[in-house]
C-alpha positions in Angstrom: 22.6 6.2 95.6 20.1 6.1 98.6 21.6 4.6 102.1 18.4 3.5 104.0 20.4 1.4 106.8 23.0 2.0 109.3 24.5 -0.2 112.0 26.5 0.6 115.4 27.8 -2.2 117.8 29.6 -1.8 121.1 30.4 -4.2 123.9 27.7 -4.5 126.6 27.3 -6.6 129.8 29.6 -9.6 128.6 27.9 -9.4 124.9 26.9 -7.0 122.6 24.7 -3.8 122.1 23.7 -3.7 118.7 21.8 -0.6 116.9 20.2 -1.0 113.4 18.9 2.3 112.2 16.3 2.6 109.2 15.6 5.8 107.2 12.3 7.2 108.7 10.4 8.0 105.7 7.1 8.3 107.6 8.3 11.8 108.7 8.0 13.1 105.3 5.2 10.9 103.9 2.1 11.8 105.6 -0.8 9.0 105.5 -3.4 9.7 102.6 -1.2 12.6 101.0 -0.5 13.0 97.5 2.9 11.3 98.0 1.3 8.7 100.1 -1.2 7.7 97.3 1.4 7.9 94.5 3.9 5.5 96.5 0.6 3.3 97.0 0.2 3.1 93.3 3.8 2.4 92.6 4.1 -0.4 95.3 8.0 -0.4 95.1 11.0 1.2 93.5 11.8 -0.6 90.3 15.5 -1.3 89.6 16.8 -1.8 86.2 20.6 -2.3 85.2 21.6 1.3 85.4 18.5 2.9 86.1 15.7 3.1 88.9 12.2 4.1 88.9 12.1 5.3 92.7 8.7 5.0 94.5 9.3 8.3 96.3 10.8 11.1 94.5 14.6 11.4 94.4 14.6 14.6 96.7 13.5 12.1 99.5 14.7 8.7 98.2 18.4 10.0 97.5 18.3 13.0 99.9 16.5 13.7 103.0 15.6 10.1 103.6 18.9 8.7 102.6 21.4 8.3 105.7 24.2 10.0 104.1 27.3 10.5 106.4 28.2 13.8 108.1 24.7 15.1 108.2 21.8 14.6 110.8 18.9 12.2 109.5 15.5 10.9 111.0 15.6 6.9 111.6 13.8 4.4 113.5 16.4 2.5 115.4 16.1 -1.1 116.9 18.4 -1.4 119.9 19.5 -5.2 120.6 21.3 -6.6 123.7 22.9 -9.9 122.8 24.5 -12.3 125.4 27.6 -13.9 124.9 26.0 -16.9 122.9 24.3 -14.5 120.6 20.8 -14.6 122.1 18.9 -11.3 122.1 18.2 -10.5 125.8 16.5 -7.3 125.3 15.3 -5.0 122.6 13.7 -1.6 122.2 12.6 0.7 119.2 12.6 4.6 119.1 12.7 7.5 116.8 16.2 9.0 116.7 18.3 11.5 115.0 21.6 9.8 113.7 24.8 11.2 112.5 26.5 8.6 110.3 30.5 9.1 110.5 31.2 6.6 107.5 29.7 5.6 104.3 31.5 2.3 103.8 31.2 -0.2 101.0 31.2 -4.1 101.7 34.7 -4.4 99.7 36.2 -1.7 102.0 34.9 -3.2 105.2 36.0 -6.8 104.0 39.5 -5.3 103.1 39.8 -3.8 106.5 39.1 -7.1 108.2 41.1 -9.1 106.1 44.2 -7.1 105.5 44.0 -4.1 108.1 43.3 -1.6 105.1 42.5 1.7 106.5 38.8 2.9 106.5 38.1 5.7 104.2 36.7 8.0 107.2 38.0 11.3 108.8 41.0 10.7 110.8 39.0 12.2 114.1 36.8 9.2 113.7 39.2 6.4 112.5 39.6 4.6 115.7 35.9 4.8 116.6 34.8 3.3 113.4 37.4 0.9 113.4 36.3 -0.4 116.8 32.6 -0.5 115.5 33.3 -2.7 112.8 35.4 -5.0 114.8 32.5 -5.3 117.3 30.3 -6.0 114.3 32.7 -9.0 113.3 32.6 -10.5 116.7 29.0 -10.5 117.2 28.4 -11.7 113.3 30.9 -14.6 114.4 28.8 -15.6 117.3 25.5 -15.3 115.5 26.9 -17.4 112.8 27.9 -20.1 115.3 24.7 -19.9 116.8 22.7 -20.6 113.4 25.0 -23.5 112.9 24.4 -25.2 116.3 20.7 -24.9 115.7 20.9 -26.2 112.3 20.1 -23.5 110.1 20.7 -23.8 106.4 23.3 -21.6 104.6 22.4 -20.5 101.0 25.5 -18.9 99.3 24.8 -17.4 96.0 26.3 -15.0 93.6 25.0 -11.8 91.8 25.6 -11.0 88.4 26.1 -7.1 87.3 25.7 -5.9 83.7 28.1 -3.8 82.0 26.9 -1.7 79.2 28.0 0.2 76.1 27.3 3.9 75.3 24.2 2.6 73.1 22.6 0.2 75.8 23.7 -2.7 74.5 25.3 -5.5 77.0 29.0 -5.3 77.2 29.9 -7.8 79.7 28.6 -10.1 82.6 30.5 -9.8 86.1 29.9 -11.9 89.1 30.1 -10.1 92.2 31.7 -11.9 94.9 29.9 -11.9 98.6 32.3 -11.4 101.4 32.3 -11.3 105.1 30.7 -7.9 105.2 27.7 -9.0 103.3 26.9 -11.6 105.7 27.3 -9.1 108.7 24.9 -6.7 107.5 22.6 -9.6 106.8 22.9 -10.9 110.4 22.0 -7.3 111.6 19.0 -7.0 109.5 17.5 -10.6 110.2 17.9 -9.9 113.9 16.3 -6.4 113.6 13.3 -8.1 111.6 13.0 -10.9 114.0 12.7 -8.2 116.9 10.2 -6.2 114.7 7.8 -9.4 114.1 7.9 -10.1 117.9 7.0 -6.5 118.6 4.2 -6.5 116.4 2.9 -9.8 117.3 2.7 -9.2 121.0 0.8 -6.2 120.4 -1.6 -8.1 117.8 -0.9 -5.7 115.4 -1.9 -6.9 111.8 1.0 -7.5 109.4 2.2 -9.5 106.6 4.5 -12.5 107.3 6.5 -14.0 104.8 6.7 -17.8 105.8 7.8 -21.1 104.3 5.4 -23.9 104.4 6.6 -27.4 105.8 7.8 -29.9 103.1 5.4 -32.5 102.0 6.0 -35.9 102.8 7.0 -36.9 99.2 9.6 -34.2 99.2 11.0 -35.5 102.6 10.7 -39.1 101.7 12.9 -38.2 98.3 15.4 -36.4 100.5 16.0 -39.2 102.7 16.7 -41.7 99.7 19.0 -39.3 98.1 20.9 -38.8 101.4 21.1 -42.4 102.0 22.7 -43.2 98.9 
């Protein structure tokens, strides 16, 4: 219902230039306003199967702050320049007005990349959006290779959707398969988050980081014994 991010990619200097745009909620929710205080009290949106209790009013979360196609929307954009090996050579942040030319699902993008199915966008924008998706896919392949080279772990998981009867009882469980489009977006978001963390750290701005503790010696020893067998 709400589209809070958008991506764009183009060739640049032997590598790629990637833009990750995030809906600029701060323009509509002013500090210490009633909206701000209620959002702080709720903490987050709560997602139930088939229902959401939003942190912000739906007029904002599904309306003005949703990066819908074919309309101007305010966003905070992270521009990143990647070299041919997938390293981030330069980045910057800016507030912007974006005009999305396609709201694509993961399955639609995956089908386009795998089977050359047509993307559901206007004819005038079909070539440009197709080019954008291909560039995203090329950058994704390089970033995946870079992760593999430096020994990053890859966790593949499956999500389960619930189907309900009219009376609210569970009808069925459906396993949602991940595809290439999912990991394309994940790589874009991870890159933007890395730049945001570095930007804040360099300016000594207090911010919460989520980190993973180093494993203790007992667990390392147990892993060595398991791998050795």
